[in-house]
C-alpha positions in Angstrom: -6.4 6.1 -18.1 -5.3 8.8 -15.6 -1.9 8.6 -14.1 -1.7 8.9 -10.4 -0.9 12.8 -9.5 0.8 12.5 -6.4 4.3 10.6 -6.9 7.5 9.6 -5.7 10.0 12.7 -6.1 14.1 13.2 -5.6 13.6 15.4 -2.9 14.9 14.4 0.6 13.1 14.3 3.9 16.2 16.4 5.2 15.5 18.8 2.0 11.7 19.1 2.1 11.8 19.9 6.2 14.5 22.7 5.9 12.7 24.0 2.8 9.0 23.9 3.4 8.1 22.9 7.0 7.9 25.5 9.7 11.2 25.1 12.7 8.9 24.1 15.0 7.8 21.4 13.6 10.7 20.0 12.8 10.7 17.6 15.9 7.6 15.9 15.5 8.5 15.4 11.5 11.4 13.9 12.8 9.7 11.7 15.9 6.8 10.8 13.5 9.5 9.8 10.5 11.9 7.4 12.9 8.3 5.9 14.2 7.3 4.7 10.6 11.0 3.6 10.0 11.2 1.5 12.7 7.5 0.1 11.7 8.3 -0.1 7.9 12.3 -1.0 7.9 12.4 2.0 5.0 13.6 4.9 4.9 11.3 8.2 4.2 10.6 8.9 0.6 8.9 12.6 -0.4 5.6 11.6 -2.4 4.7 14.8 -4.0 5.5 18.3 -2.3 4.4 17.4 1.1 3.9 13.6 1.9 6.3 11.7 3.5 6.3 8.0 2.9 7.7 4.8 3.9 7.4 1.5 2.0 5.5 0.7 -0.8 2.2 -1.1 -1.7 0.0 -1.8 -4.8 -3.2 0.7 -4.2 -6.0 -0.6 -6.1 -8.1 2.3 -7.1 -12.0 2.0 -7.6 -11.4 1.3 -11.8 -9.4 -1.0 -11.1 -6.1 0.3 -11.7 -3.3 0.1 -9.6 -0.6 2.6 -8.6 2.4 2.0 -6.3 1.6 4.2 -2.8 3.3 4.6 0.7 2.4 1.8 3.3 2.4 4.3 5.6 2.8 8.1 5.7 2.6 11.9 7.0 2.2 15.2 6.0 2.7 18.2 8.3 -0.4 20.3 7.3 -1.0 24.1 8.0 -3.0 22.8 10.7 -2.3 19.5 11.9 0.1 16.6 11.3 -1.9 14.3 9.0 -1.2 10.7 9.7 -2.0 7.6 6.9 -2.9 4.3 8.2 -4.1 2.5 5.1 -6.0 -0.1 6.3 -8.5 2.9 7.1 -8.6 4.2 10.8 -11.7 2.6 12.1 -10.2 -0.8 12.8 -7.8 1.0 15.2 -10.7 2.6 16.9 -10.2 1.1 20.3 -6.6 2.2 20.5 -7.3 5.5 19.2 -9.6 6.1 22.3 -6.5 6.0 24.2 -4.4 8.3 22.0 -5.1 11.7 23.5 -6.1 14.5 21.4 -7.0 13.7 17.9 -9.6 13.7 14.6 -9.6 11.1 11.8 -11.5 10.6 8.8 -11.4 7.5 6.4 -7.5 6.5 6.6 -6.2 10.1 8.0 -5.3 10.3 11.7 -5.1 14.2 12.6 -3.2 15.6 15.5 -1.5 19.0 16.2 0.9 18.3 17.7 2.8 15.0 19.6 2.8 16.2 23.0 -1.0 15.9 22.4 -1.3 12.4 22.7 0.6 9.0 23.6 3.5 8.4 21.6 3.6 4.7 22.5 -0.2 4.4 21.5 0.8 6.2 18.6 3.6 3.8 17.7 1.4 0.9 18.2 -0.9 2.0 15.8 1.6 2.9 13.3 3.0 -0.6 13.5 -0.4 -2.6 13.8 -1.6 -0.3 10.5 1.8 -1.1 8.9 1.7 -4.8 10.1 -2.3 -4.7 8.6 -0.5 -3.7 5.2 1.9 -6.4 5.0 0.4 -9.1 2.4 0.1 -5.5 -0.3 3.6 -4.6 -0.1 5.6 -4.3 -2.7 
């Protein structure tokens, strides 16, 4: 069976910010990290080169194999801050309607910058997402 490509690394969150993230995005990244740490009670952990994850759960692939994956995570991509809501974004549609400027995909919430959204709504969505994953946590 194939092994998951994205795995935890030994790079720290601070090292990642210092070497891989534009300085203009540092404050937003730190704010999102603090929000996710409050929700999970777990420290940030780098997954691959660009994903900052918090907590772990056993993700089940379509073929039935399982692999660890963050309960919640984010990645400061070139165009957007990508926030991973593992239960899926659809179930948070009512809250996301109040969030502000954003886009969504299956488990991804895309925002340009935190100043574009209501931080209280974002924190509530992240917390609800983490709570929805409680039974799957490792």
